[in-house]
C-alpha positions in Angstrom: 27.2 -8.4 23.4 23.7 -8.4 21.7 23.0 -6.1 18.9 20.8 -3.2 20.0 18.1 -4.3 17.6 17.9 -7.6 19.5 17.0 -5.8 22.8 13.7 -4.2 21.8 11.7 -4.4 18.6 10.7 -0.7 19.1 14.0 0.8 18.0 14.4 4.4 16.9 14.7 3.2 13.3 11.4 1.4 13.5 9.7 4.4 15.1 11.0 6.9 12.6 10.2 4.5 9.7 6.7 3.9 11.0 6.0 7.7 11.3 7.3 8.3 7.7 5.0 5.6 6.4 2.1 6.9 8.4 2.4 10.3 6.9 3.1 9.1 3.4 0.1 6.8 3.4 -2.2 9.3 5.2 -1.8 11.6 2.2 -1.8 8.9 -0.4 -5.1 7.3 0.9 -7.0 10.6 0.4 -6.9 10.9 -3.4 -10.2 9.0 -3.8 -11.9 11.8 -1.9 -10.8 14.3 -4.6 -12.5 12.4 -7.4 -15.8 14.2 -7.3 -14.6 17.8 -6.3 -12.0 17.9 -9.0 -14.3 16.4 -11.7 -17.1 18.8 -10.8 -14.7 21.8 -10.8 -13.5 21.2 -14.3 -16.5 19.1 -15.7 -14.2 16.1 -16.3 -15.3 12.5 -16.9 -14.7 10.1 -14.1 -12.1 8.2 -16.1 -9.8 11.3 -16.5 -9.0 11.8 -12.8 -9.0 8.0 -12.4 -6.3 7.8 -14.9 -4.2 10.3 -13.0 -4.5 8.1 -9.8 -3.8 5.0 -11.9 -0.6 6.7 -13.3 0.4 7.6 -9.7 0.1 3.9 -8.7 2.1 2.7 -11.7 4.8 5.3 -11.1 4.9 4.2 -7.4 5.4 0.6 -8.6 8.2 1.5 -11.1 9.9 3.8 -8.6 9.9 1.4 -5.7 12.7 -1.0 -7.0 14.6 2.1 -8.3 14.5 3.8 -5.0 15.4 0.6 -3.2 18.4 0.0 -5.4 19.5 3.6 -4.9 19.1 3.2 -1.2 21.2 0.0 -1.1 24.0 1.7 -3.1 23.9 5.3 -1.7 22.1 5.0 1.5 18.5 4.7 2.8 18.3 8.3 4.1 19.2 9.9 0.8 16.6 7.8 -1.0 13.8 8.6 1.4 14.8 12.3 1.4 14.5 12.5 -2.4 11.2 10.7 -2.2 9.7 13.1 0.3 10.9 16.1 -1.7 9.4 14.8 -4.9 6.2 14.0 -3.1 5.9 17.5 -1.8 6.7 19.1 -5.2 4.3 16.9 -7.1 1.4 17.7 -4.7 2.1 21.4 -4.6 2.2 21.8 -8.3 -0.9 19.7 -8.7 -2.8 22.3 -6.6 -2.5 24.6 -9.6 -3.2 22.1 -12.4 -6.5 22.6 -14.3 -6.3 20.0 -17.1 -6.5 16.2 -16.9 -3.2 15.9 -18.7 -1.5 18.1 -16.1 -2.8 16.0 -13.2 -1.8 12.8 -15.0 1.7 14.1 -15.7 2.2 15.4 -12.1 1.0 12.1 -10.6 4.1 10.5 -12.1 6.1 12.8 -9.7 3.7 12.0 -6.8 4.0 8.3 -7.5 7.8 8.4 -7.4 7.6 10.5 -4.2 5.4 7.7 -2.6 7.9 5.1 -3.8 10.8 6.9 -2.1 8.9 7.3 1.1 7.0 4.0 1.0 7.3 0.3 1.6 10.4 -0.5 -0.4 13.1 1.7 1.2 11.4 2.0 4.6 10.7 -1.7 5.2 14.2 -2.6 4.0 15.9 -0.3 6.5 13.7 -1.5 9.3 14.3 -5.1 8.2 18.1 -4.6 8.3 17.9 -2.9 11.7 16.0 -5.8 13.3 17.1 -9.3 14.3 15.9 -12.4 12.4 13.6 -13.4 15.3 11.9 -10.1 15.5 11.8 -9.1 11.8 8.4 -10.4 10.9 6.8 -8.5 13.9 8.8 -5.4 13.1 7.7 -5.4 9.5 4.1 -5.9 10.7 4.3 -2.9 13.1 5.8 -0.7 10.4 3.1 -1.7 7.9 0.5 -1.1 10.5 1.8 2.4 10.9 1.1 2.9 7.2 -2.4 1.6 7.9 -2.8 4.1 10.7 -2.2 6.8 8.1 -5.3 5.6 6.3 -7.3 6.1 9.5 -6.1 9.6 9.9 -5.8 10.8 6.2 -9.4 10.5 4.8 -11.2 12.1 7.8 -8.6 14.8 7.9 -8.9 15.5 4.2 -12.7 15.4 4.4 -12.6 17.9 7.2 -10.4 20.3 5.3 -12.5 19.9 2.2 -15.6 21.0 4.1 -14.3 24.5 4.4 -11.6 25.0 1.8 -11.0 24.2 -1.9 -9.2 21.0 -2.9 -6.2 23.1 -4.1 -5.6 24.4 -0.6 -5.7 20.9 0.8 -3.1 19.9 -1.7 -0.9 22.8 -0.5 -1.2 21.7 3.1 -0.3 18.1 2.2 2.8 19.4 0.4 4.0 21.3 3.6 3.4 18.1 5.7 5.7 16.1 3.4 8.5 18.6 3.9 8.1 18.6 7.6 8.4 14.8 7.6 12.1 15.3 6.5 13.0 15.9 10.2 12.5 12.1 10.8 15.0 11.0 8.1 18.2 11.4 10.1 17.0 8.9 12.7 17.0 6.1 10.0 20.5 4.9 10.8 21.1 1.2 11.5 24.2 -0.1 13.2 23.5 -3.6 12.2 26.2 -5.5 10.2 24.6 -7.6 7.4 25.9 -11.1 7.1 26.4 -11.9 3.5 25.7 -15.3 2.0 26.5 -16.6 -1.4 23.2 -15.5 -2.8 23.5 -11.8 -2.1 27.1 -10.7 -2.6 26.1 -8.3 -5.3 22.8 -7.1 -6.8 23.3 -8.8 -10.1 23.7 -12.2 -8.5 20.8 -11.6 -6.2 18.5 -10.7 -9.1 19.8 -13.6 -11.2 19.1 -16.1 -8.4 15.6 -14.7 -7.7 14.6 -14.5 -11.4 15.6 -18.2 -11.9 13.5 -19.3 -8.9 9.8 -20.1 -9.7 8.8 -19.0 -6.2 9.8 -15.4 -7.0 7.6 -15.5 -10.1 4.7 -16.7 -8.1 5.2 -13.9 -5.5 5.3 -11.4 -8.4 2.1 -12.7 -10.0 0.3 -13.1 -6.7 0.8 -9.6 -5.6 -1.0 -8.2 -8.7 -4.5 -8.8 -7.3 -3.6 -7.2 -4.0 -2.8 -4.0 -5.8 -5.9 -4.3 -8.1 -8.3 -4.7 -5.2 -6.8 -2.1 -2.9 -6.3 0.7 -5.4 -9.7 0.2 -6.9 -11.4 0.5 -3.5 -9.2 3.4 -2.4 -9.9 5.4 -5.6 -13.5 4.5 -6.3 -15.1 3.3 -3.0 -16.1 6.8 -1.7 -17.9 7.6 -5.0 -19.4 4.1 -5.2 -20.9 4.6 -1.8 -22.4 7.9 -2.7 -24.1 6.5 -5.8 -25.1 3.0 -4.6 -25.8 3.1 -0.8 -29.1 3.3 0.8 -29.5 6.9 1.9 -31.0 5.8 5.3 -28.3 6.8 7.9 -30.3 8.6 10.5 -31.6 6.3 13.3 -28.9 3.7 12.7 -25.7 3.3 14.7 -23.7 4.6 11.7 -25.2 8.0 12.4 -23.0 8.2 15.5 -20.0 8.5 13.2 -21.3 10.3 10.1 -24.5 12.1 9.1 -24.5 11.9 5.3 -23.7 9.4 2.5 -20.8 11.7 1.5 -19.2 11.4 5.0 -19.9 7.7 5.0 -17.2 7.3 2.2 -14.5 8.9 4.4 -15.8 6.9 7.4 -15.5 3.6 5.5 -11.9 4.3 4.4 -11.1 5.2 8.0 -12.7 1.9 9.1 -10.5 0.0 6.6 -7.4 1.8 7.9 -8.2 1.1 11.6 -8.8 -2.6 11.1 -5.8 -2.7 8.7 -3.6 -1.8 11.7 -5.0 -4.8 13.6 -4.6 -7.1 10.6 -1.0 -6.0 9.9 0.0 -6.6 13.5 -1.7 -10.0 13.6 -0.1 -11.0 10.2 3.3 -9.9 11.4 3.0 -11.9 14.6 1.6 -15.0 12.9 4.3 -14.8 10.3 6.9 -15.6 13.0 5.4 -19.0 13.8 3.3 -20.1 10.8 3.9 -20.7 7.1 3.6 -17.4 5.4 2.4 -18.7 2.1 -0.7 -20.3 3.7 -1.4 -17.1 5.6 -1.3 -15.2 2.3 -3.7 -17.7 0.6 -6.1 -17.3 3.5 -6.0 -13.5 3.2 -6.8 -13.7 -0.6 -9.6 -16.2 0.0 -11.1 -13.9 2.7 -11.0 -10.9 0.4 -12.7 -12.9 -2.4 -15.5 -14.1 -0.2 -16.0 -10.6 1.4 -16.3 -9.0 -2.1 -18.7 -11.6 -3.4 -21.1 -11.2 -0.4 -20.8 -7.4 -0.5 -21.9 -6.9 -4.1 -24.6 -9.7 -4.0 -26.3 -8.4 -0.9 -28.1 -5.1 -0.6 -25.7 -2.2 -0.2 -26.5 -0.3 3.0 -24.5 1.7 5.6 -24.4 -1.4 7.7 -23.1 -3.7 4.9 -20.6 -1.0 3.9 -19.3 -0.9 7.5 -19.0 -4.7 7.8 -17.3 -4.9 4.4 -14.8 -2.2 5.5 -14.0 -4.0 8.7 -13.4 -7.3 7.0 -11.5 -5.9 4.1 -9.5 -3.6 6.4 -8.4 -6.6 8.5 -7.0 -8.2 5.3 -5.9 -5.0 3.6 -2.1 -4.7 3.9 -1.7 -7.9 5.9 -0.1 -9.2 2.7 2.8 -6.8 3.0 4.7 -8.0 6.1 4.2 -11.6 4.9 5.3 -11.0 1.3 8.3 -8.9 2.3 9.1 -11.4 5.1 9.1 -14.3 2.6 11.4 -12.4 0.3 13.9 -11.5 3.2 13.7 -15.1 4.5 14.3 -16.8 1.1 16.7 -14.4 -0.6 18.5 -12.6 2.2 18.0 -9.1 3.5 20.9 -7.2 1.9 19.0 -6.6 -1.3 15.5 -7.2 0.2 14.4 -3.7 -0.8 15.1 -4.2 -4.5 13.7 -7.7 -4.6 10.6 -6.7 -2.8 10.4 -3.6 -4.9 10.3 -5.6 -8.1 7.5 -7.8 -6.7 5.8 -4.6 -5.5 5.8 -3.4 -9.1 3.4 -6.2 -9.9 1.2 -4.9 -7.1 1.3 -1.4 -8.6 0.6 -2.7 -12.1 -2.5 -4.2 -10.6 -3.2 -0.9 -8.9 -3.0 0.9 -12.3 -5.4 -1.6 -13.9 -7.8 -1.5 -11.0 -8.1 2.3 -10.8 -8.1 2.8 -14.6 -10.6 0.1 -15.3 -12.8 1.4 -12.6 -13.0 4.8 -14.3 -13.3 3.3 -17.8 -16.1 0.8 -17.0 -18.0 3.4 -15.0 -18.0 5.8 -17.9 -19.1 3.0 -20.3 -21.7 1.2 -18.1 -22.5 3.7 -15.4 -21.5 1.3 -12.6 -18.5 -0.5 -11.1 -20.0 -4.0 -11.2 -17.7 -5.4 -13.9 -14.6 -4.3 -12.0 -15.8 -5.8 -8.8 -16.1 -9.2 -10.5 -12.7 -8.8 -12.1 -11.2 -8.1 -8.7 -12.9 -11.2 -7.3 -11.4 -13.3 -10.1 -7.8 -12.1 -9.7 -8.1 -12.5 -5.9 -9.1 -16.2 -6.3 -6.1 -16.6 -8.6 -3.7 -15.2 -6.0 -5.1 -17.5 -3.3 -4.2 -20.5 -5.5 -0.8 -19.4 -6.9 0.8 -18.9 -3.4 0.2 -22.5 -2.4 3.2 -24.0 -4.5 5.7 -21.5 -3.1 8.8 -23.0 -1.6 9.4 -21.0 1.6 12.8 -22.6 2.4 15.8 -20.2 2.0 17.2 -20.4 -1.6 20.7 -21.0 -0.3 19.5 -24.2 1.5 17.6 -25.4 -1.5 20.7 -24.9 -3.7 22.9 -26.7 -1.2 20.5 -29.7 -1.1 20.4 -29.8 -4.9 24.2 -30.2 -5.1 
């Protein structure tokens, strides 16, 4: 008799996991919209709230392997429940914070909350609940759900900010996190995991991975992904307000937004919408094509898109085109990177192994957000950070090429 997960990729586990990621990422994608309101309320420098978002990203990266290891030892649902509760508490208390230091400290809590309700634990439970043949597509669908959150989150936050203070919006987000807990009981997989000699315990799995150069390449390559995405998420709305041509009326963009300020939220929604398409395509292609080449293609595409964007005049049209292209490549790296890890090292400890690689992503996120604020305060523009992002993107395109995508167990057997 076939396992239930072999019958249909749209299992209850996948649906619940997708909804949790959607909500978690919908909230997380809005923090860039609070840059200007919070800074103006308290007369902060741009770098001060940028550091809070950067700390959030770093805490998210540190928390992901910790929550994944906790999930593998004590259960996925317990880990995700703790994550959502921390997320809610962190956002709620942040609504009352009035100093940069308070926001920076509380974003540690928020970052750990995102980690517990984010890619590490959720993709791992979905991966374990899905057959080998359907896993790449299932991971793509789940990642795409997180992308859908980016479509919903920024416009929703912008709408709320139009008639209520940012602190009230934070309180609403905290309540939404708690409501999301009703989905957690559905995350129950009946799959039995077949162990191989590489994943009988976490210590052996980590040892095998750390001794494999491929794992180091995946770790280093994911840095630029985090750098680029976090920089754009945190600073792109403000960048648009300060650098875009103010001519919106009379263009097709005016059908969707009527001001430069609303163009920032619209651009993030565009990125999120096309991210859905990109994740689904990446997940589907990952089933039949070599994932490392797909990853290199994604990083090359991002690099070219960023170069053209900052060299050409910045207009509402160029912003929209850039958002579409970047969105198509945004989180397409996630199902491919997590799929490679599951394929090479097995799925039992996929969450922890992916979480460690994701830490590199979040170190990149920290650097991208923080440098964005620092260089803006120094130079009055984001130009230097754009070029740094282009450089690390080119590096990632190259470093994925030598990856050995064959399962580690097979490579070790051939070496004997």
